[in-house]
N, C-alpha and C positions, 0 to 999 in steps of 0.2 A: 289732275286727269283721273277719271275712274278706271279701275282696272280693267272692266269689260270694254272700254274704248280702245281702238287699235292705236298704237303708237306709229308716226311716221318714220319708218326706219331709213337710215341712210343707205343707198344702195349703190353698187358697182355693177354696170352692165357693159358686157364687151362681146364682141362679135356678131354673127347673125346666124340665123336658123333654127334648129330645134333647141328649145329652152331647157337649160340644166340649171335648176336651183341649188346654189353651193351653200351649205350651212356649216358655220365654223363650230369649234368646241368652247371649252372653258378652261382656262381663260383664251380669248381669241378675238378675232375681227376678221372682216373681208379680206384685209391684206394677207392674212395667214394662210389663206386658200389659194394665193397666188400660183402655187405649183400646179393647180388645177386649171384655174382661169386662164392663165397665159398660154397653157397647152390647147384647150378645148376651143378657145376663141381664135386661134390661128387657122390658116387655111391649108393645113397639113393633109386634109383629105380631098383637095381640089385637084382635079385633072386638067383644068384649062385657066388660063390667066385671068379671064373674066367671070369666073365662078367664085360666088361668094362663099366664107366659110359656112359649115354645116351646124355649128353650134352657136348658141347665144348664152353666155354665162350670166346669172343674175345672182349677185352676192351681196346680201345685207349684212349690216353689222347689226346683230341681234339686240333687243332693248337692254340697256345698261351696259353695252359693249362699243368699243371703239368711237365712231362719231354719233352713236344712237344714245346719247347720254340722257338719264332721266333724273328727276329731283325728288322722288319718292319711291318708296318699296313697292314691290310687286311679287307676284307668285309665278312659277313656272308656266303656269296656264296662259299667262299673257303673253308668251312667245308664240304660242299657236294662234293666238288672236290677231296679232301682228301679221303672222305669215300668211294667214287666210286672206287678210285685208290686202296684202302686197299682191298675191297671185290674182285676186280680183281686180285691183287697180290695173295690173299689167295685162289683164285678160289673157292669162295663160290657161287654155282650156285642156291642153296636153303638155305634161312636162316630166322630166326626169328630177329626182332628187339626189344630190351627193351629199351625204352627211358624214362629218368626222366627229367621233366622240360623243359628246351632248348633241352635236348636230344630227348625228345618226339616230338618236333617240327621237329627235323632234321629227326627223324624215318619216320614222315609223309611225308616229303620231298622225302625221299629215296624210299618210297613205291609208290609214284607217278611217280619217275624216272624209278625205276626198278619193275614194277608190275609182271613180270615173275619170279623175283628171290627172291622177299621179300613174304614169305609164311606165316607170322603172325607177328602181332604188340601187344606188351605188353607196354601201355602208362600210366606213372605214373606221376601224378600231372601235366598234360599238356592239352594243347587245340590247335584246328586248328584256333580259334579266341580267344586268351588269353585275360581275363580281371582280373584286381586285385581290391582289396579293401583295400590295405594298408594305414594305417593313415600316416599322415606326420611325419617325423623323427625329433625329437628334440635333443639338445646337451646332455641332460640326457641320452637319448637312447644310444646314441654313447659311452658316458662315461661309463655306466653299462655295455655295450656290451664288451667294451674293458678290464674293470676290471674282468668281468666274464671269458671272454676267457683266460686271462693270469693266473687268479687262477686256471682254469680248466686245463691248460697245467701242471701247477706245481703240482697239486692235483687233478687228474681226478675224477669226479663224487663225489665231497665233497659236502654233503648235505647242510652244512651252506653257501656254495657259491652258490648252486643252489636256495636256499631260499631267500638269501640276494641280491644278484645280478643278477642271471640267470633268475629268474621270473619277473624282472624289466627292463630287457634289451630286444633288438630286438629279442632275442630268443623266446620270448611269442608270436611272429607272425609267427615263423617257425614250433614251436611244441605247443601242447597243454597238452602232458604229460611230465613233467619235471622229468623224472626218471634217476637214475644212469645210465641206460644203454644208453639211449639217449645222455647223457652228456659224457660218454665213446667214442661214436662214434665221438661227436664234437671234443674231445681232439685229438683222434688218425687220424681222416680222415677230419672234417670239417675245422679246422683252417688251416692245411697244404694245404688244396684244395684252400682255399682263399688266402693264401700267394703266392701260385704257379700260381694264376692267373694273367696273364701278364697285363700291361696297354694296349696292343693292343687288347687283348680280351674283355677287358672292353669297349675299344673304338668302336670295330666292333659291340658289341650288342647296345651300344648307338646309334650308326650311324643308324642301322637297325630301331630302334624305332623311331627315329627323321625323317628319310626319309620315312618310310611307315606309320607312324602315327598310323594306327591300321592294324595289321597283319591279314589277313583272307583269309584261305584256305577251309571254308566250302563248297562253291559251287563245288570245285574238289573232295571232298571226295567220291563222287559216283563212281569214277574211281578205288577206292580201293576195291578189291573183297576178299581179303585175311581175315580170321577170326581175330578179334581184341579184346583185353582185356583192359578195362580202370579202373584205380584205382585212387581214389581221396579221399583227406581229407575234411571232412566236413567243417571244420573251416579254410581251406586254404586261406589266405589272399593275396597271391602272384599270383596264378592262381585259380581262384574261382571254387569250386565245380559245380557251375552252367554252367560255361564256358566248363568244362570236360564233364558234362552231355549233353550239347548241341552238343559237337564233337561226342560223342557216338552215338547219335540220327541220326547224318548225315552218320555215317559209315555204310556200307552195312551189315555187321554181327559181331555185337560188343556187348559183355557183359561188364556190368559195376558193380563195386562195391564203394559205398561211405561210408567212415567209420567215425562213430562218435568219437568226442574228439580226432582227429588229424587234422594236419595241413599239411604245404609243404613237411615237411620231415618225412612223414606218414612211409616210410620203415623203419625207425629208431624207431619209436613209438610202431607200432604194427607188428613186423617183422614176428613173427611165424604165425599169421593170414594171412598176405598178401602172404607169401611164400606158405602156405597151398593152398590158393585160386589160385594162379598162377599154383601150380602143377596140381590141378584138372583141370584146363583149358587145360594145356599142354596134359594131358592124353586124355581129352574128344576130343580134336582135333588131337590125335594121332600123336604128335611130339615127336617120340621116335627113337633111333637107328640113322642110316644113313639116310639123305634125298634122 
């Protein structure tokens, strides 16, 4: 398949109403966005029993992730080709994009490409000029991460495993709150997403990092006029809260929350608070019903 040709992404669609395109990170899958999709596709905004939910979540497995597996190499630009084809196929004339990590970078790129169709941005643990502060990874880090992950699959959210291996593994840079609920997400969504991330997806991201050295779309952010919401974990080592803050300052109309004692997987650490803040932003900007 030529790279310029769109790949037919596997997509999960839930609920009815205003469309929210949910984009996962790396590694990731549509399933890893369930903390958002299960919330927004319910009828929590309904005031009567016969009124439908007000949001329709559209969550693809990006090319090379989840069930959207490919057999040849591709570059990062291919994700945008796929997503443009997807929104055209679904006839999304107005939609919000919710992007987590890499998904947030793709969300920004789509907003630049489709300014008349992207009506809002919800950006989670991401940046237009991402910078990290992750320490070097040791063999002990990898060992403890492997052990913690296997034990967590066998017995999810086992406190002994969390205390003995989880807190000493690479998970300590992904989360600050080593709670049973976080490790339940890691067992049911995190490990499967990692295992279903193809070598081609890893290579595409690596090539983009090598070729561009430092990705920087800050100068173009003034072109994005739609309202935006930026959510960041204060202790994020993968994409720092400072780089998220910088992006929020460059956006035309952006509200930002930075949560203490959270890191890159903050939606799994502080889900109730984060979902409540997103709900308030959606209501404030009148994203209800049909666009």
